[in-house]
N, C-alpha and C positions, 0 to 999 in steps of 0.2 A: 397734485399726485405727481410722483416721480416715475417716469418711463424711461429706462434705460435700455440700451441694446445689450444682447447677450455678449458676456465678456469672460475671459478667463478666470478660473476660481482664485488664482494668485492676485490678479489686478483688482478685484473685487475686495480685497482685503484692506485695500487702500483707497476705496472709494469716499469721498468727502461729501459732495452734493447729494442729498438725499438720506444721508446719515443724521441721526440725532446728536451725534457728537458736537457739533458746533453749538447747540442748545444748552450742553452740560459742561462745556469746558471750564467755565468759571467754578461751577461746583465741584467738579472733578479736580481742579486746581487746589481747591480748599482741602481735599483728602489727602492730596500730595503734602501740602503744608503740614498737616497733622502728622503725615508719616515721617516728615523731617524733624519735627518737634519730638517725636517718639525716639528717633534715633539719637538726637543731640541730647536728650534728656535721660538717655539709658542709664548712664554710670549713676547719675543721682536716683533715678527710679529703682534701680536694683538695691540701693541702700535702704529704701523703705520697708522692705520685707513683705511688701504686697505685690502679688503677681496674678494678672488677669490671664486665665487659661482659656484655650480654644474650646472647651466643652460648652459653655453658655452661648458662646457665639456660633457654634455649630448649630445648637438647638434654634436659637433664634433666626439664624439663616436660613433654615429649612422652612420655618414658620412663615418668614417674609416671602420667600420664593414661592410658597403654596398661594398666599394671599395676592401676591403680585401677579401670579399666572391667573388667578380667579378674575381679578380686576381687569387684566388685559382681555380676557375672554368675553367679559361683560362690555367692554368698550368696543371690542372688534364686532361683537353682534349688533351694535349699534350702528357700527359703520356699514356692515353687509346689509342691514334694514334699510339704511339710507341709499344704499346703491341700488337695492331692489326697488324701492319706492321709485327712483328717478328711471329705472329701467321701465317700471311699469307706466310712468309718464309718457315716455317714447312710444311704448306699444299703444296707449290709448290716443294720443295725438294722430299717429298714423292711421288708427281704426276711424276715428272721427273724421279725419280728412279724405280717406276713401269713402266712407258712407255718403259725405255731402258730394263728392264728386259723382257718384252713382244716381243720386235722387235730386240734387239740386245743384247741377254744374254751374249756374249763374251766381251762385252764393259762395262759391269756394273761396274766391278771395278774401271775403269778409271773414269766414270761418279761419282761414289761415291766420289772418291778421289777430284775431281773437285768440286763438290757440297760443301762437307766439308770445303775445302780451302776457297771457296767463303763465307762461313758463318763466320769461324773464322777470315778472313781478314776483313769483315764487322764489325765485334766486335771490333776489335783492331783499325779500322779507327775511329769509333764512340768514343771509349775511349781513343784515342790519345796514345795508348800503342805500343809496339813493336810486330810486327806479325810474326817476324823471327823463334821463336821456334815452333809454330804450323805449319807454312808453310813449314818449312824444314823437320817436322815430317811426313807431308802428302804428300810433292811433291818431297821430296829429293833433287837431283841436280837442278831440273827443278824450284825450289824456287828462286834461285838468279836471273833469269832474271825478275820474277814478282816482286821481293823485290827491284829491281833497278828502278822501275817506281814510278812515283809520286801516282799514283791511282791503287794500286795493286788489289783492289776488281775489278775495271772495266777490268783489264787485265785477271783475272780469268773468269769473264763472257765471255770475248773476245774468250779465249780458248774453252769453251763451245760452243759458236756458230760457231766456225771453225770446232770443232769435228762434230757439227750437219750438217754442210756444206758438210764436206768429206763424211758423210753416205749418203746424198742424192746424191752427185755426183757419188758415187760409187753404186747406185741403191739399196741400203739396206733399203731405206724408200720410201714409196710412198709420193705423193703430200699431200694427206689428213694427213698421219701421221707426215710427216715434218711439216705442218701447226700447228698441235696441240701441238708438242715439241717445237715449235718456240714461240708459245703463252705463254707456260710454262715458258721459258726463259725471255719473256717479263715480267712476272709477278715478275721475281728476279729483274729485272732492276728498276720495279716500287717501289719494297722494298727499294732499294739503294736510289732512288731519294727521297722517303718519309722521310727517315731516315736523309739524308743529309739536307733535307729542315728544320727539327725540329732542327738540330744542328747549322745551319748557320742563323738561323732567330729567335732570343730569342725574348722575350717580349721586346716591347720598353724601353730603359734603363731610358728615362725620367719618365715614368709612374711608374716603380718600385722604382726609387729613390725618387719621389715625397711621395708615401706611406711610404716609409723607413723613412724618415726624420719626416714625420708627426706623425707616431707611436712613434718614440723615443721621440719626443718633447711632446706628450700627455702623455706618460708614466712618464716623468721627471716632469711635472708639476702637475699631478693629485694628489700626496700626499698633496700639499699645498691648494688644494681645499677641500680635505677630512678631514684634521687634525682639522680644527676647530669643527666639529660636531662629529668626530670619535675618535679624540685623539689617544689612543694607538692601536685601532682597525684599524688605518690607514695602519699599516704593512700588515695586513690580506687582507684587501679589495683591496688596492692598487697592493699588490702583485699578487692576483688572476686575476685581470683585465689586468695587464700587461703580465702575462704569457698567456692569451688568445690571445692577441695581437700580442705578440712576437712569440707564437708558429705558428699562422697563416702565419705571415710574413715569418719565417724560412721554414715552410713546403711548400709554394709557390716557395721559392728558389730552393729547392730541385726538385720538380716536374717539375720546367721549363725544365731541361735538365735531362732526365731520363735514360741517358746511362751510368752514372757514377758508383762509388763505394758506394754510400751513402746508408744508410737503406733503404730509400723509392725509390730507384732506381732499374731498371729492373734487374733480376737476369741472365745477358746475358751468363756468364759462365756455368750456368746449363742449359740454353736453347740451347747453342751450343752443350753441351754434350748430351743432350735429342735427338737432331736431329741426332748426330753422332751414338746414339744407334739404333735409327730408321732405318737409312740408312744401317747401317752394318748388322743389323739383317735381313732386306729385302735381303741383298746380301748373306744370309746363312752364315755370319761369327760367329764364336763362342766366340772369344776374344773381348768382349765388355767392355767399361768403366763402372766404377761404378756408380749406379744411384745416382745423386746429392741429398744430404741431408742438412738441415740447420746445422749450427754448434751449440756449447752449448749455444750460445747468441740467438739461433733461427734466424741467419742470413743466407740467401742464396744468393751467390754472383753470 
């Protein structure tokens, strides 16, 4: 995620870090090459007696803009849902920690460890990265059994459920308190299910492919429709229109899967660290992780 300090509107026009421009520079340069080709071949092009008018491009451009807007809305709604799920995860972890501190203060450290293992394991599951360093740091020798499973996040949640059942059988928890804490664990399960739904169910491929092909075909042929009237201004006008369409297409691809490492993905490292700071501070621990801050490129991972 890009977190930039407030700046003057004019300076923001030249912002590089956080823009999708670096990702589309090569594709945008292809459009500029097509514009140059249209300008250089204009004398020969006019002898053919064939002229591309702006009418079909206007109709097609409006259609592409509508569908790109719809696709971006769908992708952004997935991003918003992912952000809400992780916000709910923070709330559930705080709630569970406060409940344990109230009824079983001697078990608070164990629950803190399991909650953190759950958060870090979920992060690695969604990013398809290796959870071993974080789980070994948190669980020690107990991490091996969890790491040997195909769904380590579910195993950590099962450990919490087993711990809660043990406290109920030992008489440490009343039925009402047990029900409230079990409801909190259910919220953790809902977070996992929601995140897995986003990861496993992308936007239909054929829909994205149709838009992708249409945008590139439109941007490739547009210079030949503009060059007759605009001549050398074709480079500027065609480049600006292509930049708009290619940026929207690229941004939708990033937002579709919000759990990665791209500039516009969720800062899951920072969110896990924030949860760890909250839980350890609630447990009266003084050695806390450093507060996450953006790097020199304003990027928070």
